[in-house]
C-alpha positions in Angstrom: 3.9 13.7 33.7 7.3 12.8 32.4 9.9 11.0 34.5 13.6 11.4 34.2 14.1 7.7 34.9 14.9 5.5 31.9 11.9 3.7 30.4 13.3 0.3 31.3 13.4 1.2 35.0 9.9 2.6 34.8 8.6 -0.6 33.1 10.3 -2.8 35.7 8.7 -0.8 38.6 5.3 -0.9 36.9 5.5 -4.6 36.3 6.4 -5.2 39.9 3.5 -3.1 41.0 1.1 -4.9 38.7 2.3 -8.3 39.8 1.6 -7.3 43.4 -2.1 -6.7 42.7 -4.7 -9.2 43.3 -5.8 -11.3 40.3 -9.2 -9.5 40.1 -7.5 -6.1 40.1 -5.0 -7.3 37.4 -8.0 -8.6 35.3 -9.8 -5.2 35.8 -6.8 -3.2 34.6 -6.1 -5.5 31.6 -9.8 -5.1 30.5 -9.5 -1.4 31.0 -6.4 -1.1 28.8 -7.9 -3.5 26.2 -11.1 -1.4 26.0 -9.1 1.8 25.7 -7.2 0.3 22.8 -10.4 -0.6 21.0 -11.7 2.9 21.5 -8.5 4.4 20.1 -8.7 2.0 17.1 -12.3 3.3 16.4 -11.2 6.9 16.7 -8.2 6.3 14.4 -10.5 4.6 11.8 -13.0 7.5 11.9 -10.2 10.0 11.7 -9.0 8.4 8.5 -12.4 8.7 6.8 -13.7 11.6 4.8 -16.5 13.7 6.2 -19.2 12.1 4.0 -18.1 8.6 5.0 -18.1 9.5 8.7 -21.5 11.0 8.3 -22.8 7.7 6.8 -21.2 5.6 9.6 -22.8 7.8 12.2 -26.2 7.7 10.6 -26.1 3.9 10.1 -25.0 3.3 13.7 -27.5 5.8 15.1 -24.8 7.9 16.8 -25.6 11.5 17.7 -24.8 14.0 15.0 -23.5 16.5 17.5 -20.6 14.2 18.2 -19.7 14.1 14.5 -19.8 17.9 14.3 -17.2 18.1 17.1 -14.7 15.8 15.3 -11.9 17.6 13.4 -11.8 17.2 9.6 -10.0 14.1 8.3 -6.3 14.2 8.7 -5.8 12.6 5.2 -7.9 13.2 2.2 -9.4 10.0 0.9 -7.2 8.2 -1.6 -10.1 8.1 -4.1 -12.8 10.6 -3.4 -15.2 8.8 -5.7 -14.7 5.5 -4.0 -17.9 4.0 -2.7 -18.3 1.4 -0.1 -21.3 -0.9 -0.3 -23.1 -1.5 3.0 -24.1 -5.1 3.7 -26.6 -5.8 6.4 -25.4 -8.3 9.0 -27.6 -11.3 9.4 -27.7 -13.4 12.6 -27.0 -17.1 12.1 -30.2 -19.2 12.3 
């Protein structure tokens, strides 16, 4: 949905609406936006990987392979197709 009002007016109205919410509702919406941003960052990172690299990430994380098959091919070919990334196991502090 696109508005004909200038963005500055829309932002002002949104901020007024947001400030009118209860603190718990503000916290909920901020967490929702933050989580959405994190998801988009992951999607963008996966989109920048080559197919083999994505496959490796999905296998290591135990993600379903059918989700990988639904992803479109990488938007950019890898800068160096022969580049290999070494996996390091995470160790919990003692």
